[in-house]
DSSP file (Angstrom, degrees, kcal/mol; ACC not computed):
  #  RESIDUE AA STRUCTURE BP1 BP2  ACC     N-H-->O    O-->H-N    N-H-->O    O-->H-N    TCO  KAPPA ALPHA  PHI   PSI    X-CA   Y-CA   Z-CA
    1    1 A M     >        0   0    0      0, 0.0     4,-1.7     0, 0.0     5,-0.1   0.000 360.0 360.0 360.0 -53.2    0.0    0.0    0.0
    2    2 A I  H  >  +     0   0    0      1,-0.2     4,-2.6     2,-0.2     5,-0.2   0.887 360.0  55.6 -65.5 -38.7    2.7    2.5    1.0
    3    3 A E  H  > S+     0   0    0      1,-0.2     4,-2.5     2,-0.2    -1,-0.2   0.887 106.0  51.2 -62.6 -37.7    4.9    1.3   -1.8
    4    4 A D  H  > S+     0   0    0      2,-0.2     4,-2.5     1,-0.2    -1,-0.2   0.886 110.3  49.1 -65.6 -38.8    2.1    2.1   -4.3
    5    5 A L  H  X S+     0   0    0     -4,-1.7     4,-2.6     2,-0.2    -2,-0.2   0.913 112.4  47.5 -66.3 -42.6    1.7    5.6   -2.9
    6    6 A V  H  X S+     0   0    0     -4,-2.6     4,-2.5     2,-0.2    -2,-0.2   0.914 113.0  48.9 -65.1 -42.5    5.5    6.2   -3.1
    7    7 A T  H  X S+     0   0    0     -4,-2.5     4,-2.3    -5,-0.2    -2,-0.2   0.933 112.8  47.1 -62.4 -46.5    5.6    4.9   -6.7
    8    8 A T  H  X S+     0   0    0     -4,-2.5     4,-2.4     1,-0.2    -2,-0.2   0.904 111.7  51.4 -62.2 -42.2    2.6    7.0   -7.7
    9    9 A F  H  X S+     0   0    0     -4,-2.6     4,-2.6     1,-0.2    -2,-0.2   0.923 110.0  49.2 -60.3 -45.5    4.2   10.1   -6.0
   10   10 A C  H  X S+     0   0    0     -4,-2.5     4,-2.5     1,-0.2    -2,-0.2   0.894 111.1  49.5 -63.0 -40.4    7.5    9.5   -7.9
   11   11 A I  H  X S+     0   0    0     -4,-2.3     4,-2.3     2,-0.2    -1,-0.2   0.914 112.1  47.9 -65.5 -41.9    5.7    9.2  -11.2
   12   12 A I  H  X S+     0   0    0     -4,-2.4     4,-2.3     2,-0.2    -2,-0.2   0.918 112.7  48.2 -65.5 -43.2    3.7   12.4  -10.6
   13   13 A V  H  X S+     0   0    0     -4,-2.6     4,-2.6     2,-0.2    -2,-0.2   0.915 111.8  50.0 -63.0 -42.9    6.9   14.3   -9.6
   14   14 A A  H  X S+     0   0    0     -4,-2.5     4,-2.6     1,-0.2    -1,-0.2   0.901 110.7  50.0 -62.2 -40.6    8.8   13.0  -12.6
   15   15 A A  H  X S+     0   0    0     -4,-2.3     4,-2.4     2,-0.2    -2,-0.2   0.902 111.0  49.1 -64.5 -40.7    5.8   14.1  -14.9
   16   16 A I  H  X S+     0   0    0     -4,-2.3     4,-2.3     2,-0.2    -2,-0.2   0.919 112.4  47.9 -64.2 -43.5    5.8   17.6  -13.3
   17   17 A V  H  X S+     0   0    0     -4,-2.6     4,-2.1     2,-0.2    -2,-0.2   0.924 112.6  48.5 -64.2 -44.5    9.6   17.9  -13.8
   18   18 A L  H  < S+     0   0    0     -4,-2.6    -1,-0.2     1,-0.2    -2,-0.2   0.904 112.1  49.6 -61.6 -41.0    9.4   16.7  -17.4
   19   19 A Y  H >< S+     0   0    0     -4,-2.4     3,-1.0     1,-0.2     4,-0.3   0.894 110.1  51.4 -64.4 -39.2    6.5   19.2  -18.0
   20   20 A R  H 3< S+     0   0    0     -4,-2.3     3,-0.3     1,-0.2    -2,-0.2   0.893 119.8  34.0 -64.4 -40.9    8.5   22.0  -16.5
   21   21 A F  T 3X S+     0   0    0     -4,-2.1     4,-1.6     1,-0.2    -1,-0.2   0.038  83.5 114.1-104.8  25.5   11.6   21.3  -18.6
   22   22 A R  H <> S+     0   0    0     -3,-1.0     4,-3.0     1,-0.2     5,-0.2   0.877  71.0  56.8 -67.1 -38.1    9.7   20.2  -21.8
   23   23 A A  H  > S+     0   0    0     -3,-0.3     4,-2.5    -4,-0.3    -1,-0.2   0.947 110.2  41.7 -63.3 -50.5   10.8   23.2  -24.0
   24   24 A P  H  > S+     0   0    0      0, 0.0     4,-2.4     0, 0.0    -1,-0.2   0.890 116.5  50.6 -64.0 -35.4   14.6   22.7  -23.5
   25   25 A I  H  X S+     0   0    0     -4,-1.6     4,-2.3     2,-0.2    -2,-0.2   0.937 112.0  46.0 -65.8 -45.4   14.2   18.9  -23.9
   26   26 A I  H  X S+     0   0    0     -4,-3.0     4,-2.5     2,-0.2    -1,-0.2   0.890 111.7  52.7 -65.0 -38.9   12.2   19.3  -27.1
   27   27 A D  H  X S+     0   0    0     -4,-2.5     4,-2.6    -5,-0.2    -1,-0.2   0.922 110.3  47.5 -62.0 -43.6   14.7   21.9  -28.5
   28   28 A R  H  X S+     0   0    0     -4,-2.4     4,-2.6     2,-0.2    -2,-0.2   0.901 112.0  49.7 -64.8 -40.0   17.6   19.5  -27.8
   29   29 A L  H  X S+     0   0    0     -4,-2.3     4,-2.5     2,-0.2    -2,-0.2   0.903 111.8  48.4 -65.6 -40.3   15.7   16.6  -29.5
   30   30 A R  H  X S+     0   0    0     -4,-2.5     4,-2.7     2,-0.2    -2,-0.2   0.917 112.4  48.4 -64.7 -42.6   14.9   18.8  -32.5
   31   31 A R  H  X S+     0   0    0     -4,-2.6     4,-2.7     2,-0.2    -2,-0.2   0.913 112.2  49.3 -62.6 -42.8   18.6   19.9  -32.8
   32   32 A F  H  X S+     0   0    0     -4,-2.6     4,-2.2     2,-0.2    -2,-0.2   0.914 112.0  48.5 -61.6 -43.6   19.7   16.3  -32.4
   33   33 A D  H  X S+     0   0    0     -4,-2.5     4,-2.5     2,-0.2    -2,-0.2   0.909 111.8  49.4 -64.1 -42.4   17.2   15.2  -35.2
   34   34 A H  H  X S+     0   0    0     -4,-2.7     4,-2.5     2,-0.2    -2,-0.2   0.936 111.8  47.7 -62.5 -46.5   18.4   18.0  -37.4
   35   35 A E  H  X S+     0   0    0     -4,-2.7     4,-2.4     1,-0.2    -1,-0.2   0.883 112.0  51.3 -62.1 -37.6   22.1   17.2  -37.0
   36   36 A N  H  X S+     0   0    0     -4,-2.2     4,-2.5    -5,-0.2    -1,-0.2   0.919 110.1  48.3 -64.8 -44.2   21.2   13.5  -37.6
   37   37 A R  H  X S+     0   0    0     -4,-2.5     4,-2.5     2,-0.2    -2,-0.2   0.904 112.2  49.2 -63.8 -41.2   19.4   14.3  -40.9
   38   38 A V  H  X S+     0   0    0     -4,-2.5     4,-2.4     2,-0.2    -2,-0.2   0.920 111.8  49.1 -63.2 -43.5   22.3   16.5  -42.0
   39   39 A R  H  X S+     0   0    0     -4,-2.4     4,-2.3     2,-0.2    -2,-0.2   0.911 111.9  48.0 -63.2 -42.7   24.8   13.8  -41.3
   40   40 A I  H  X S+     0   0    0     -4,-2.5     4,-2.1     2,-0.2    -2,-0.2   0.911 111.9  49.2 -65.5 -42.2   22.7   11.2  -43.1
   41   41 A A  H  X S+     0   0    0     -4,-2.5     4,-2.2     2,-0.2    -1,-0.2   0.901 110.8  51.3 -62.8 -40.2   22.3   13.4  -46.1
   42   42 A Q  H  X S+     0   0    0     -4,-2.4     4,-2.4     1,-0.2    -2,-0.2   0.910 109.1  50.3 -62.1 -42.9   26.1   14.1  -46.1
   43   43 A Q  H  X S+     0   0    0     -4,-2.3     4,-1.2     1,-0.2    -1,-0.2   0.879 109.3  51.3 -64.4 -37.8   26.8   10.4  -46.0
   44   44 A E  H  X S+     0   0    0     -4,-2.1     4,-0.5     2,-0.2    -1,-0.2   0.895 111.4  47.4 -66.0 -39.7   24.4    9.8  -49.0
   45   45 A R  H >< S+     0   0    0     -4,-2.2     3,-0.9     1,-0.2     4,-0.4   0.891 110.9  52.4 -66.3 -38.2   26.2   12.5  -51.0
   46   46 A E  H >< S+     0   0    0     -4,-2.4     3,-0.8     1,-0.2     6,-0.3   0.738  92.8  72.7 -71.1 -22.1   29.6   11.0  -50.1
   47   47 A S  H 3< S+     0   0    0     -4,-1.2    -1,-0.2     1,-0.3    -2,-0.2   0.798 104.9  39.3 -64.8 -25.7   28.6    7.6  -51.2
   48   48 A D  T << S+     0   0    0     -3,-0.9    -1,-0.3    -4,-0.5    -2,-0.2   0.501  98.0  93.1 -96.9  -6.4   28.9    8.8  -54.9
   49   49 A D    X   -     0   0    0     -3,-0.8     3,-1.1    -4,-0.4     4,-0.3  -0.788  59.1-159.9 -95.5 119.4   31.9   11.0  -54.3
   50   50 A P  T 3  S+     0   0    0      0, 0.0     3,-0.2     0, 0.0     4,-0.2   0.721  92.3  45.1 -71.3 -19.4   35.3    9.3  -55.1
   51   51 A V  T 3> S+     0   0    0      1,-0.2     4,-1.9     2,-0.1     3,-0.3   0.279  79.8 102.5-105.9  11.3   37.3   11.7  -53.0
   52   52 A A  H <> S+     0   0    0     -3,-1.1     4,-2.6    -6,-0.3     5,-0.2   0.850  76.8  59.3 -62.4 -34.0   35.0   11.8  -50.0
   53   53 A H  H  > S+     0   0    0     -4,-0.3     4,-2.3    -3,-0.2    -1,-0.2   0.903 105.7  48.0 -62.6 -40.2   37.4    9.6  -48.0
   54   54 A F  H  > S+     0   0    0     -3,-0.3     4,-2.4     2,-0.2    -1,-0.2   0.910 111.5  49.8 -66.8 -42.3   40.2   12.1  -48.4
   55   55 A R  H  X S+     0   0    0     -4,-1.9     4,-2.2     2,-0.2    -2,-0.2   0.904 111.6  49.5 -61.2 -41.1   38.0   14.9  -47.3
   56   56 A H  H  X S+     0   0    0     -4,-2.6     4,-2.3     2,-0.2    -2,-0.2   0.914 110.2  49.8 -65.3 -42.8   36.9   12.9  -44.3
   57   57 A A  H  X S+     0   0    0     -4,-2.3     4,-2.3     1,-0.2    -1,-0.2   0.899 111.4  49.4 -63.0 -40.4   40.5   12.1  -43.4
   58   58 A L  H  X S+     0   0    0     -4,-2.4     4,-2.4     2,-0.2    -1,-0.2   0.885 109.5  51.9 -65.6 -38.2   41.4   15.8  -43.6
   59   59 A A  H  X S+     0   0    0     -4,-2.2     4,-1.7     2,-0.2    -2,-0.2   0.901 110.5  47.9 -65.4 -40.1   38.5   16.7  -41.4
   60   60 A I  H  X S+     0   0    0     -4,-2.3     4,-1.1     2,-0.2    -2,-0.2   0.918 112.6  48.5 -66.2 -42.7   39.6   14.2  -38.8
   61   61 A A  H  X S+     0   0    0     -4,-2.3     4,-0.8     1,-0.2     3,-0.3   0.884 108.5  54.5 -63.9 -37.4   43.1   15.5  -38.9
   62   62 A E  H >< S+     0   0    0     -4,-2.4     3,-0.6     1,-0.2    -1,-0.2   0.864 104.7  54.0 -65.0 -35.0   41.9   19.1  -38.7
   63   63 A D  H 3< S+     0   0    0     -4,-1.7    -1,-0.2     1,-0.2    -2,-0.2   0.794 106.0  54.1 -66.4 -27.1   40.0   18.2  -35.5
   64   64 A Q  H 3< S+     0   0    0     -4,-1.1     2,-0.4    -3,-0.3    -1,-0.2   0.673  96.6  76.9 -81.5 -17.3   43.3   16.8  -34.0
   65   65 A V  S << S-     0   0    0     -4,-0.8    37,-0.0    -3,-0.6    41,-0.0  -0.792  85.9-116.6-100.4 135.5   45.2   20.0  -34.6
   66   66 A E        -     0   0    0     -2,-0.4    -2,-0.1     1,-0.1    -1,-0.1  -0.225  32.0-106.6 -67.3 157.6   44.7   23.0  -32.3
   67   67 A A        -     0   0    0      1,-0.1     2,-0.4    -4,-0.1    21,-0.3  -0.310  36.5 -96.0 -78.6 165.7   43.4   26.2  -33.6
   68   68 A I        -     0   0    0     19,-0.1     2,-0.3    -2,-0.1    19,-0.2  -0.701  40.6-152.1 -84.3 132.8   45.4   29.3  -34.1
   69   69 A S  E     -A   86   0A   0     17,-2.6    17,-3.3    -2,-0.4     2,-0.5  -0.816   7.2-136.7-107.5 145.9   45.2   31.8  -31.2
   70   70 A E  E     -A   85   0A   0     -2,-0.3     2,-0.3    15,-0.2    15,-0.2  -0.872  27.6-179.0 -97.5 132.4   45.6   35.5  -31.3
   71   71 A I  E     -A   84   0A   0     13,-2.8    13,-2.9    -2,-0.5     2,-0.5  -0.944  24.4-132.8-129.4 153.4   47.8   37.0  -28.5
   72   72 A R  E     +A   83   0A   0     -2,-0.3     2,-0.3    11,-0.2    11,-0.2  -0.925  30.7 176.4-104.4 125.0   48.8   40.5  -27.6
   73   73 A V  E     -A   82   0A   0      9,-2.6     9,-3.0    -2,-0.5     2,-0.5  -0.890  34.1-106.4-125.6 158.3   52.5   41.0  -26.9
   74   74 A H  E     -A   81   0A   0     -2,-0.3     2,-0.6     7,-0.2     7,-0.2  -0.725  27.8-145.5 -86.3 126.2   54.6   44.0  -26.1
   75   75 A D  E  >> -A   80   0A   0      5,-3.0     4,-2.6    -2,-0.5     5,-0.5  -0.832   3.8-159.0 -93.9 119.0   56.8   45.1  -28.9
   76   76 A E  T  45S+     0   0    0     -2,-0.6    -1,-0.2     1,-0.2     5,-0.0   0.837  89.2  54.6 -67.5 -32.8   60.1   46.6  -27.6
   77   77 A R  T  45S+     0   0    0      1,-0.2    -1,-0.2     3,-0.1    -2,-0.0   0.924 122.7  24.8 -68.4 -43.5   60.8   48.5  -30.8
   78   78 A L  T  45S-     0   0    0      2,-0.2    -2,-0.2     0, 0.0    -1,-0.2   0.710  95.0-133.5 -95.3 -22.0   57.5   50.4  -30.9
   79   79 A G  T  <5S+     0   0    0     -4,-2.6     2,-0.3     1,-0.3    -3,-0.2   0.696  71.7 100.2  76.2  18.3   56.7   50.3  -27.2
   80   80 A T  E   <S-A   75   0A   0     -5,-0.5    -5,-3.0    -7,-0.0     2,-0.3  -0.795  80.5 -90.4-127.9 171.0   53.1   49.2  -27.9
   81   81 A G  E     -A   74   0A   0     -2,-0.3     2,-0.3    -7,-0.2    -7,-0.2  -0.656  41.7-171.6 -83.3 139.5   51.1   46.0  -28.0
   82   82 A V  E     -A   73   0A   0     -9,-3.0    -9,-2.6    -2,-0.3     2,-0.5  -0.914  24.3-112.5-128.1 156.6   51.0   44.1  -31.2
   83   83 A T  E     +A   72   0A   0     -2,-0.3     2,-0.3   -11,-0.2   -11,-0.2  -0.761  34.0 179.8 -91.9 131.1   49.0   41.1  -32.3
   84   84 A R  E     -A   71   0A   0    -13,-2.9   -13,-2.8    -2,-0.5     2,-0.5  -0.873  24.3-127.2-123.3 159.9   50.8   37.8  -32.9
   85   85 A F  E     -AB  70  92A   0      7,-2.8     7,-2.9    -2,-0.3     2,-0.5  -0.945  21.1-154.6-114.5 126.6   49.4   34.5  -33.9
   86   86 A L  E     +AB  69  91A   0    -17,-3.3   -17,-2.6    -2,-0.5     2,-0.4  -0.868  19.6 165.6-108.9 125.9   50.2   31.4  -31.8
   87   87 A F  E >  S- B   0  90A   0      3,-2.4     3,-1.9    -2,-0.5   -19,-0.1  -0.961  74.1 -16.7-140.7 123.0   50.3   27.9  -33.2
   88   88 A L  T 3  S-     0   0    0     -2,-0.4     3,-0.1     1,-0.3   -20,-0.1   0.851 127.1 -53.8  51.5  41.1   51.9   25.0  -31.4
   89   89 A G  T 3  S+     0   0    0      1,-0.2     2,-0.4     0, 0.0    -1,-0.3   0.450 114.5 115.0  80.2   1.0   53.8   27.3  -29.1
   90   90 A E  E <   -B   87   0A   0     -3,-1.9    -3,-2.4     8,-0.0     2,-0.4  -0.882  59.6-136.7-107.5 134.9   55.3   29.2  -32.0
   91   91 A Q  E     -B   86   0A   0     -2,-0.4     2,-0.4    -5,-0.2    -5,-0.2  -0.731  17.9-166.9 -92.6 136.8   54.5   32.9  -32.6
   92   92 A F  E     -B   85   0A   0     -7,-2.9    -7,-2.8    -2,-0.4     3,-0.0  -0.944  20.1-148.6-121.5 144.2   53.8   34.1  -36.1
   93   93 A I  S    S+     0   0    0     -2,-0.4     2,-0.4    -9,-0.2    -1,-0.1   0.901  86.4  43.6 -75.6 -42.4   53.7   37.7  -37.3
   94   94 A L  S  > S-     0   0    0      1,-0.1     4,-1.6    -9,-0.1     3,-0.3  -0.816  73.8-137.2-108.0 144.2   51.1   37.1  -40.0
   95   95 A R  H  > S+     0   0    0     -2,-0.4     4,-3.0     1,-0.2     5,-0.2   0.871 105.8  61.0 -62.9 -35.8   48.0   34.9  -39.8
   96   96 A S  H  > S+     0   0    0      1,-0.2     4,-2.1     2,-0.2    -1,-0.2   0.866 102.7  50.9 -62.0 -35.8   48.7   33.5  -43.2
   97   97 A E  H  > S+     0   0    0     -3,-0.3     4,-2.2     2,-0.2    -1,-0.2   0.914 111.9  46.8 -66.6 -41.7   52.0   32.1  -41.9
   98   98 A A  H  X S+     0   0    0     -4,-1.6     4,-2.4     2,-0.2    -2,-0.2   0.904 111.9  50.8 -65.7 -41.0   50.3   30.5  -39.0
   99   99 A E  H  X S+     0   0    0     -4,-3.0     4,-2.7     1,-0.2    -1,-0.2   0.885 109.3  51.5 -62.8 -38.7   47.6   29.1  -41.3
  100  100 A R  H  X S+     0   0    0     -4,-2.1     4,-2.2    -5,-0.2    -2,-0.2   0.914 110.5  47.9 -64.6 -42.9   50.3   27.7  -43.5
  101  101 A A  H  X S+     0   0    0     -4,-2.2     4,-1.9     2,-0.2    -2,-0.2   0.896 113.1  48.6 -64.8 -39.6   52.0   26.0  -40.6
  102  102 A R  H  X S+     0   0    0     -4,-2.4     4,-2.4     2,-0.2    -2,-0.2   0.917 110.5  50.3 -65.9 -43.4   48.7   24.6  -39.4
  103  103 A A  H  X S+     0   0    0     -4,-2.7     4,-2.6     1,-0.2    -2,-0.2   0.884 109.2  52.3 -62.1 -38.2   47.9   23.3  -42.9
  104  104 A E  H  X S+     0   0    0     -4,-2.2     4,-2.3     2,-0.2    -1,-0.2   0.901 109.3  49.3 -64.1 -40.5   51.3   21.6  -43.1
  105  105 A K  H  X S+     0   0    0     -4,-1.9     4,-2.2     2,-0.2    -2,-0.2   0.914 111.8  48.4 -64.4 -43.3   50.6   19.9  -39.7
  106  106 A I  H  X S+     0   0    0     -4,-2.4     4,-2.3     1,-0.2    -2,-0.2   0.913 111.8  49.9 -62.7 -43.0   47.2   18.7  -40.9
  107  107 A R  H  X S+     0   0    0     -4,-2.6     4,-2.6     1,-0.2    -2,-0.2   0.887 109.4  51.5 -63.6 -39.0   48.7   17.4  -44.2
  108  108 A A  H  X S+     0   0    0     -4,-2.3     4,-2.2     2,-0.2    -1,-0.2   0.907 110.2  48.3 -65.2 -41.7   51.5   15.6  -42.3
  109  109 A I  H  X S+     0   0    0     -4,-2.2     4,-2.0     2,-0.2    -2,-0.2   0.918 113.4  47.7 -64.4 -42.4   48.9   13.8  -40.0
  110  110 A T  H  X S+     0   0    0     -4,-2.3     4,-2.2     2,-0.2    -2,-0.2   0.906 111.2  50.3 -66.3 -41.5   46.8   12.9  -43.1
  111  111 A M  H  X S+     0   0    0     -4,-2.6     4,-1.7     1,-0.2    -1,-0.2   0.899 109.8  51.0 -63.4 -39.8   49.9   11.5  -45.0
  112  112 A E  H  X S+     0   0    0     -4,-2.2     4,-2.0     2,-0.2    -1,-0.2   0.884 107.8  53.8 -64.2 -38.2   50.9    9.5  -41.9
  113  113 A Y  H  X S+     0   0    0     -4,-2.0     4,-1.5     1,-0.2    -2,-0.2   0.941 111.5  43.9 -60.5 -47.6   47.4    8.0  -41.8
  114  114 A Y  H  < S+     0   0    0     -4,-2.2    -1,-0.2     1,-0.2    -2,-0.2   0.756 110.7  55.7 -72.7 -22.8   47.5    6.9  -45.4
  115  115 A R  H  < S+     0   0    0     -4,-1.7     4,-0.4    -5,-0.2    -1,-0.2   0.866 114.6  39.3 -71.7 -36.4   51.0    5.6  -44.9
  116  116 A E  H  X S+     0   0    0     -4,-2.0     4,-2.2     1,-0.2    -2,-0.2   0.659  96.5  84.1 -85.6 -17.5   49.8    3.4  -42.0
  117  117 A L  H  X S+     0   0    0     -4,-1.5     4,-2.7     1,-0.2     5,-0.2   0.896  86.9  50.1 -59.0 -47.8   46.5    2.4  -43.7
  118  118 A P  H  > S+     0   0    0      0, 0.0     4,-2.3     0, 0.0    -1,-0.2   0.905 112.5  48.4 -59.8 -38.9   47.8   -0.5  -45.8
  119  119 A R  H  > S+     0   0    0     -4,-0.4     4,-2.4     2,-0.2    -2,-0.2   0.914 112.2  48.6 -65.8 -42.2   49.5   -2.1  -42.8
  120  120 A A  H  X S+     0   0    0     -4,-2.2     4,-2.3     1,-0.2    -1,-0.2   0.901 112.5  48.1 -65.3 -40.7   46.4   -1.7  -40.6
  121  121 A L  H  X S+     0   0    0     -4,-2.7     4,-2.5     2,-0.2    -1,-0.2   0.890 110.5  52.1 -66.6 -38.2   44.2   -3.2  -43.3
  122  122 A Y  H  X S+     0   0    0     -4,-2.3     4,-2.3    -5,-0.2    -2,-0.2   0.928 111.0  46.8 -62.4 -45.5   46.6   -6.1  -43.7
  123  123 A V  H  X S+     0   0    0     -4,-2.4     4,-2.2     1,-0.2    -2,-0.2   0.905 112.2  50.8 -63.6 -41.4   46.6   -6.8  -40.0
  124  124 A R  H  X S+     0   0    0     -4,-2.3     4,-1.8     1,-0.2    -2,-0.2   0.915 111.0  47.9 -62.9 -42.9   42.8   -6.6  -39.9
  125  125 A D  H  X S+     0   0    0     -4,-2.5     4,-2.0     1,-0.2    -1,-0.2   0.882 110.1  52.6 -67.3 -37.5   42.5   -9.1  -42.8
  126  126 A E  H  X S+     0   0    0     -4,-2.3     4,-1.9     1,-0.2    -1,-0.2   0.905 108.1  51.1 -62.6 -41.2   45.0  -11.5  -41.2
  127  127 A E  H  X S+     0   0    0     -4,-2.2     4,-1.5     1,-0.2    -1,-0.2   0.874 108.6  52.0 -65.4 -36.2   43.0  -11.5  -38.0
  128  128 A K  H  < S+     0   0    0     -4,-1.8    -1,-0.2     1,-0.2    -2,-0.2   0.898 109.2  49.9 -64.4 -40.1   39.8  -12.2  -40.0
  129  129 A L  H  < S+     0   0    0     -4,-2.0    -2,-0.2     1,-0.2    -1,-0.2   0.852 109.0  52.6 -68.5 -33.3   41.5  -15.2  -41.6
  130  130 A R  H  <        0   0    0     -4,-1.9    -1,-0.2     1,-0.2    -2,-0.2   0.838 360.0 360.0 -71.5 -32.5   42.7  -16.6  -38.3
  131  131 A S     <        0   0    0     -4,-1.5    -1,-0.2    -5,-0.1    -2,-0.2   0.486 360.0 360.0 -91.0 360.0   39.3  -16.5  -36.7
């Protein structure tokens, strides 16, 4: 008897809480659904694209590399603050130089991935044959 009352109370409280926070929950679900639909549409477009694998590998490598940061440093010659661009602990005067260094890092990671890919596929195929 008491257990039924406690259970009913918990269900009513949960319903009230869900009702109270329904708008943010529904917004998150809609956003999740939209992102899912975009991802599925992207995958369908990529199925016909012969270079989609390379784009995907570059996107993954880009996620692994830190972004370029802007910092303000004191310039001794002018006595004022100047903007520098920081990438992997190195300061660059121009953003284009920092972007070039970042692109080179992304390219190196992608090249290493494709250098290791045949070996990884070979090992995977060997394991399939053994089992």
